[in-house]
C-alpha positions as CSV (number, residue, x, y, z in Angstrom):
1,M,12.8,237.8,164.7
2,C,9.2,237.9,163.6
3,L,6.9,239.1,166.4
4,A,3.2,239.9,166.7
5,I,2.8,243.5,167.6
6,P,-0.1,245.6,168.8
7,G,-1.7,248.2,166.6
8,R,-4.7,250.5,166.8
9,I,-7.3,250.3,164.1
10,E,-7.8,253.6,162.3
11,S,-10.4,252.4,159.8
12,A,-11.8,249.1,158.7
13,D,-13.6,247.8,155.6
14,P,-15.4,244.5,156.6
15,V,-16.5,243.9,153.0
16,A,-12.8,244.0,151.7
17,R,-11.7,242.4,155.0
18,L,-8.9,245.0,155.3
19,A,-8.1,247.6,157.9
20,V,-5.6,250.4,158.4
21,A,-3.8,250.1,161.7
22,D,-1.4,252.5,163.4
23,V,1.6,250.5,164.5
24,L,4.1,252.6,166.4
25,G,3.2,255.7,164.3
26,V,3.2,253.9,161.0
27,R,0.0,253.1,159.1
28,R,-0.2,249.6,157.9
29,V,-2.9,247.9,155.8
30,V,-3.7,244.6,157.5
31,S,-6.1,241.7,156.8
32,I,-9.0,241.2,159.2
33,D,-9.9,237.8,157.6
34,L,-9.3,235.9,160.8
35,L,-11.9,238.0,162.7
36,V,-14.9,237.7,160.4
37,D,-17.2,236.9,163.4
38,D,-16.1,240.0,165.3
39,P,-14.3,242.4,163.0
40,P,-12.4,245.3,164.6
41,V,-13.6,248.8,164.3
42,A,-11.8,252.2,164.5
43,G,-10.2,252.6,167.9
44,D,-9.8,248.8,168.7
45,W,-6.4,247.5,169.7
46,V,-5.4,244.4,167.9
47,L,-2.4,242.0,167.7
48,I,-0.9,241.8,164.2
49,H,1.4,239.1,162.8
50,V,2.7,239.1,159.2
51,G,-0.1,241.4,158.0
52,F,-3.0,239.6,159.7
53,V,-4.9,240.7,162.7
54,L,-4.9,237.7,165.1
55,N,-7.2,239.0,167.8
56,K,-8.5,242.1,169.6
57,M,-6.8,243.2,172.8
58,S,-7.3,245.7,175.6
59,E,-5.5,249.0,175.5
60,E,-3.7,248.0,178.7
61,D,-2.4,244.8,177.2
62,A,-1.3,246.6,174.1
63,A,0.6,249.2,176.2
64,E,2.4,246.4,178.2
65,Q,3.4,244.5,175.0
66,L,4.7,247.8,173.4
67,R,6.7,248.5,176.6
68,V,8.2,245.0,176.4
69,L,9.1,245.4,172.7
70,E,10.8,248.7,173.5
71,I,12.9,247.0,176.2
72,L,13.8,244.3,173.7
73,G,14.7,246.9,171.1
74,E,12.1,245.6,168.7
75,S,10.3,249.0,168.3
76,D,13.2,251.0,166.8
77,D,12.1,251.3,163.2
78,P,8.6,250.1,162.4
79,A,8.7,251.5,158.9
80,S,11.7,249.4,157.9
81,G,9.5,246.6,156.5
82,D,11.6,243.8,158.0
83,D,9.3,243.1,160.9
84,G,6.9,240.8,159.1
85,L,4.0,243.2,159.4
86,G,3.5,244.1,155.8
87,S,4.1,247.4,154.0
88,G,4.2,250.5,156.1
89,V,2.7,253.8,155.1
90,P,4.2,256.6,157.2
91,R,1.8,258.8,159.0
92,E,1.7,262.5,158.0
93,G,4.4,264.3,160.0
94,A,6.0,261.1,161.2
95,P,9.8,261.0,161.0
């Protein structure tokens, strides 16, 4: 199943329209093309689908969505690459 999943922006380049987001402990390069009027900045929580940031979201909403994904078993292996989020770059020290 292909789901949108919350991630926290670690860095963003509005000129290249790319950002690095932490998704369940895995760094992912994501496109911020869809948010050109209000690009995310480091620390923002966003909703990501197939490598594109769809919108910004509150930390509370992100936590709730991550909790639901955990219940559904969708948060087991974010680095596997089969979640439709784009390529994952494991964070230093991440298993």
